[in-house]
C-alpha positions in Angstrom: -63.8 -2.3 27.2 -59.8 -1.8 27.4 -57.9 -4.6 29.3 -53.9 -4.8 29.7 -52.0 -3.1 27.2 -54.8 -1.6 25.4 -56.0 -5.6 24.0 -60.0 -6.1 24.7 -61.3 -9.1 26.8 -62.9 -9.8 23.5 -60.1 -9.7 21.2 -57.9 -11.7 23.5 -60.5 -14.7 23.9 -61.2 -15.0 20.5 -58.5 -14.5 18.4 -58.6 -13.5 14.6 -60.1 -15.9 12.0 -56.6 -16.3 10.5 -55.4 -17.2 13.7 -57.8 -19.3 14.4 -58.2 -21.3 11.4 -54.3 -22.5 12.9 -55.9 -23.3 15.9 -52.3 -22.1 17.8 -52.4 -18.9 19.4 -49.1 -17.9 21.5 -49.0 -21.1 22.2 -52.1 -21.8 23.2 -55.0 -23.9 21.3 -57.8 -22.5 20.4 -61.4 -23.8 19.5 -64.9 -22.0 19.5 -64.9 -22.0 23.1 -62.0 -19.9 23.8 -58.4 -21.6 24.9 -58.6 -25.4 25.5 -55.2 -26.0 26.1 -51.6 -25.5 25.5 -49.4 -26.4 22.6 -45.5 -26.9 23.0 -43.9 -25.2 20.5 -41.3 -28.5 20.7 -43.4 -31.2 20.6 -46.9 -29.7 19.8 -50.0 -29.8 21.3 -50.6 -31.8 24.8 -53.0 -34.2 24.8 -55.2 -34.7 28.4 -53.7 -38.1 29.0 -50.1 -36.8 28.3 -50.9 -33.4 30.9 -52.3 -36.1 33.2 -48.8 -38.2 32.8 -47.0 -35.0 33.5 -49.0 -34.2 36.9 -48.0 -37.4 37.6 -44.9 -37.8 36.8 -44.4 -34.3 38.8 -46.1 -35.6 41.7 -43.8 -38.9 42.0 -40.5 -36.6 41.6 -42.6 -33.9 44.2 -43.5 -36.4 47.1 -40.0 -38.5 46.6 -38.1 -34.7 47.6 -40.6 -34.5 50.4 -40.1 -37.7 51.9 -36.3 -37.6 51.4 -36.1 -34.1 52.9 -38.1 -35.2 55.8 -36.2 -37.9 56.8 -32.8 -36.2 56.0 -33.6 -32.6 56.5 -29.8 -31.6 56.8 -30.3 -32.0 52.9 -31.4 -28.7 52.7 -27.6 -27.6 53.0 -27.1 -28.3 49.4 -29.8 -25.9 48.8 -28.9 -23.1 51.1 -25.5 -23.7 51.9 -24.7 -24.0 55.9 -27.4 -22.9 57.1 -29.5 -25.7 56.2 -27.7 -28.0 58.7 -29.0 -25.9 61.5 -31.8 -26.6 64.0 -33.8 -23.6 62.3 -32.6 -24.6 58.6 -33.7 -28.5 59.6 -37.2 -27.3 61.1 -37.9 -24.9 57.5 -36.4 -28.1 55.5 -39.4 -30.2 57.5 -41.7 -27.7 56.9 -41.2 -27.8 53.1 -40.9 -31.8 52.9 -44.8 -31.4 54.4 -45.6 -28.9 51.7 -43.9 -31.3 49.1 -45.5 -34.7 50.1 -49.3 -33.2 50.8 -49.1 -31.9 47.1 -47.9 -34.7 45.3 -50.2 -37.1 47.0 -53.0 -34.6 46.5 -51.9 -34.8 42.8 -51.9 -38.6 43.3 -55.2 -38.7 44.5 -56.8 -36.3 42.2 -55.2 -37.8 38.9 -58.5 -39.4 37.8 -60.7 -36.3 38.0 -59.5 -33.7 35.5 -61.3 -30.8 37.7 -59.5 -31.8 40.8 -56.1 -32.3 38.7 -55.7 -28.8 37.7 -56.7 -27.4 41.1 -54.1 -30.2 42.6 -51.4 -29.1 39.4 -52.0 -25.4 39.8 -51.3 -25.4 43.3 -48.2 -27.1 42.5 -46.7 -24.9 39.7 -47.8 -22.1 42.2 -45.3 -23.4 44.6 -43.0 -24.3 42.3 -42.5 -20.9 40.8 -42.2 -19.3 44.2 -39.4 -21.5 44.8 -37.8 -20.4 41.8 -38.0 -16.6 42.0 -37.2 -16.8 45.9 -34.0 -19.1 45.0 -33.1 -17.0 42.2 -33.7 -13.8 44.0 -31.4 -14.6 47.0 -28.0 -13.7 46.9 -25.1 -15.8 48.9 -26.5 -18.9 48.3 -24.0 -21.4 47.1 -23.9 -20.7 43.0 -24.4 -24.4 41.5 -27.3 -25.2 43.8 -28.9 -21.7 43.6 -29.2 -22.6 39.5 -29.8 -26.3 39.9 -32.8 -25.6 42.0 -33.7 -22.4 40.1 -33.8 -24.1 36.8 -35.5 -27.2 38.4 -38.3 -25.9 40.2 -38.7 -23.2 36.8 -39.2 -26.1 34.7 -41.6 -27.9 36.9 -43.7 -24.4 37.2 -43.7 -24.8 33.0 -44.7 -28.1 33.3 -47.2 -28.0 35.5 -48.7 -24.8 34.2 -48.7 -25.9 31.0 -50.6 -29.6 31.9 -53.1 -27.0 33.4 -54.2 -25.3 30.7 -54.3 -28.7 28.5 -56.6 -30.0 31.2 -58.7 -26.8 30.6 -62.3 -26.9 30.4 -64.9 -24.1 29.6 -68.0 -25.8 29.5 -68.9 -24.0 32.4 -67.7 -20.9 31.8 -69.9 -17.5 31.8 -68.2 -15.7 29.3 -68.5 -18.9 26.4 -71.5 -18.2 25.0 -74.0 -21.2 25.8 -74.1 -22.5 21.9 -70.3 -22.4 21.3 -70.0 -24.8 25.0 
C-alpha cells in the first residue's frame, strides 16, 4: 500500500532497526508502540511534565493577550495598522480576544488531564499557525509588527505542536498491535 512520496504506512510508522535503536527519527521519539513524542534537536526530548509546562506557559500568555486585547481593542492597530483602530477593527479584535481567552482557559483547566490538554494545545497550535500564515501572507501590514506576529505565533504553534506530540498516547491506537501497546 503506497502513501505519500512512495513510502508505505508501515515504513512511516516503524523506523528501520538502526534508527529505532537510537530512539529518535526525524525529531520524533519512537518506541515499540510507534511515535511517542517530540525531541527538540537542541534541548533533547520533552517529558510529559515539560510538555505540560509548555502548555501552561502558552495558556497564560494566550489569556494575557486575550484579556489585554478585550480591554483595549484599539491595540490591534499595532498588528494591522490604522484599520485596527476603526470600529470594525475593534470588533474583530474583541472576537480574537475572546478566542484567545477561551483557548487559554481551556488549556489551563485541562492541564491535569493529558488527553484533554492535547486537544486544547492542538486547537491553540492550529490557531497560532493560521495567525502566522495569515499575517505573513497579508501585504500592506506594518513591517515590524507583521514580522513580530508571524514569528511569535509561528513559535507558539511549533511549541504547542511539540507539546501535543510529547503528550501522545498510542495505547488506544488501532494500528498498533495489542502486544506492543
